[in-house]
C-alpha positions as CSV (number, residue, x, y, z in Angstrom):
1,M,1.2,-23.0,1.3
2,S,3.0,-23.0,4.6
3,K,6.7,-23.2,4.9
4,N,8.7,-24.5,7.9
5,Y,11.4,-21.9,8.4
6,Q,12.8,-23.6,11.5
7,S,15.1,-25.8,9.5
8,W,16.3,-23.1,7.1
9,T,19.8,-21.7,7.3
10,K,20.5,-18.1,7.7
11,E,21.5,-17.7,4.1
12,E,18.3,-19.4,2.9
13,L,16.2,-17.1,5.1
14,I,18.0,-14.0,3.8
15,R,17.4,-15.2,0.2
16,E,13.7,-15.7,0.9
17,L,13.4,-12.3,2.6
18,D,15.0,-10.6,-0.4
19,S,12.6,-12.4,-2.8
20,V,9.6,-11.3,-0.8
21,K,10.8,-7.7,-0.8
22,K,11.1,-7.8,-4.6
23,R,7.6,-9.0,-5.2
24,K,5.1,-6.6,-6.6
25,R,2.4,-5.6,-4.2
26,Y,-1.2,-5.1,-5.2
27,G,-4.0,-3.3,-3.3
28,L,-4.9,0.1,-1.9
29,V,-2.2,2.8,-1.8
30,W,-2.7,5.7,0.6
31,E,-0.9,8.9,-0.3
32,D,-0.2,11.7,2.2
33,K,-1.4,14.5,-0.1
34,I,-4.6,16.3,-0.8
35,E,-6.2,15.5,-4.1
36,D,-6.6,18.4,-6.5
37,V,-10.3,17.6,-6.9
38,V,-10.9,18.2,-3.2
39,E,-9.4,21.6,-3.4
40,L,-11.6,22.4,-6.4
41,C,-14.8,21.2,-4.7
42,V,-14.2,23.5,-1.7
43,H,-14.9,26.6,-3.9
44,L,-18.0,25.2,-5.7
45,P,-21.3,26.8,-4.9
46,T,-23.7,24.6,-3.0
47,L,-27.5,24.3,-3.2
48,L,-29.2,24.6,0.1
49,I,-32.7,23.1,0.3
50,V,-34.7,24.5,3.2
């Protein structure tokens, strides 16, 4: 679905932008924190096969 925004008024464009901002987003979310499980795995004993 393609929209032709060239003929839209400023008010219509603002309304469209506001509605796009309010839509729920789905997908991957990257957080800037270290997971607790990563910290726990650092201290686990490892098995070395030589």
